[in-house]
Phi, psi and omega in degrees: 000138180257123183242130174252122177258126181247114182220114183308315173240155180223148182306135020268009173279157176088199183235220184300323181294318179287329175296318178298319178299319177298313182296318178296316179299319178298318179299315182289330183295341179279352180274117187294336183279355184250137170248116189245133172235145178239128172251127187211161175271348179292126186287330181230069179293150180294127186296141173230126182298139179074011179241131178265133179252136176241124182261124178232106182302337180301327182291347179268021177308137187292342179210167184297323181296315180293322178298316179299315180298321178299322182280355173273348179288130182304322181293322180291315180299318180295320178300314182289327176299313180296323179292312185292332180307330186278357187242155179269323183230137174247117183252122190237095170285318180216114181145049185302330180298346180280341185305306182297329178294315180294323181286332173300329180267007177061038178269153175285126184241125176245120177260137178245115184269092177275351178216208183241034178304330182295335187228002182212129182300322181271006173072008179235159173233114177291138180301125181084005181295137178299146181264354181298127185299322180296330178287342183299329178299310181294320180296321179295317179296317179298318180298311183295323178293317182287321186277321187240354181052043185233114176293322180300312178298322181297317180292312181296315182299317180293324179293323184273000181309321180299347177302337179303324180296328176293316179299317180296320179296316177298313183298328180295342178274346181291157178282330180202147175236120182269126171260149186262357176204162178294322181295317178299318177303313182297318182294314180294320179299320183290319184274327181231071185300337180292345180265354189306319183292342181267348189277138174225149180254121172224120178295148173294147178290158178288132177287161178281109180232119180292151176295127184265132175280117184285129176237072187276106183242012180174178180274085179257128174245141182247142176225134188246000192273004184061203180266029180292131176296314184289336176278356172088031179301319180296325178291317179303311183298314183293319180291318181295322177296320178297320179297312183292326181292346175280000181087008180274146181258139178194158173240131182253114182269110187255106178255162181116191182263128181233133174287162185304315181297322179292320179297313179297321179298313181295322180296324179292341181285346175115184187287351180287351182244126179243111179277110182265341182072197181288128179244151174292161180302320180296319180292326177298315180297323178294322183297331179302333182298336184263350193257141174289319187203157170266129175265123185227078185269034184304145178252011180252162177282075181304122183301306178194076190296123178294333180302319179291317180297315181294322177302313180295324178292334177271002181079026181251133181287131173266127171259103193227159179283155177277074180227155173051225183273003183299314178302330178291324180294315189265357184306132177082005180242171177300328182297340178296328179286348183260005176287148177220160181291135181307128177081357181275101184295319182298316178297316181297315180296320178301317180293322178295318178298319180300312180296319181295337181277348182284147177284164178302319180295318179296317181297317181293318179297314178298320180300317178300318181293322178298316180299316180297318182293323178297316180296328177290316184287323181249070182283109187294331177294316179294317181296320177300317179300320179297321179292318179298323178293320179297320181281352178086024179273000000 
């Protein structure tokens, strides 16, 4: 069987969704009955044995509107038609404009929803966000202002909000849409009920994360979200200040992308904050060896965040919000006791105090159990079997 994977970006570019696509592609590449090709805009995708990569710069369009316009060009459509003819299945983690082209050729199309592009122009759903379509204009403007501090993006984004209906229309033509968590499934069903019959739930496979040797020499907490509003940077700062004002000592390791003003602001807060900036994936995994816990104060309905899964695989406790698929990840583990209500500073501080009170031996013992539970819940052999069934193998 010939499978074409369409992903605008491919690992090591992008975030959790592209990492999941990479892990899934690796799992499928070991199946001798499959011939897999990936078309992506990433110029240097991470090599996978037995997988052919096709680089198309058009897929790196800076926004959804430009990508759509590119796919309206006859030469682009013809190129993709000729390409798709050679394949039996078209698997689309990122690249919705290809769906109608593939269906014109009567190909089996599998869409993988790693975010909320199907129902939200900015691909996110704020926890508690109204579902009324007319409110989406205001929500989009609020999102762009809070996340990027850009009036231009806010105006353009709110104007382009109706594009979501185009994405939904395309997705309705797919043979199947994979959701990565039960919560994501519920949200999409509620907002786009016409897609319900196409939706299936398959957890993302566990990434390869080596067991980390813990070198706990102090109360170090790690945060990976940069100064992103939706990742809860404002919540982190307020909660950490509340923690420190209790006379408790801790160091907050802040990784991710930070604007100059955010960096200066954090530096003024004192030596308890270490701005690490953008780190490679490998460096992030190494950093876990020093940390008591990952702080994950996101205010969005995270579909199935790999950051939480990877923390648990390194034996690090996640202190995370009760949003999206996170409760599904930690259910039945010690980490379930560390969940807190989005934006609730008192709850977050309480969980931080609890973790800080644990002995090194307790932290290591809990960490081993977390790693074991993740491998049980995200069984890659079972997940591979589910994908092969979806593809008709």
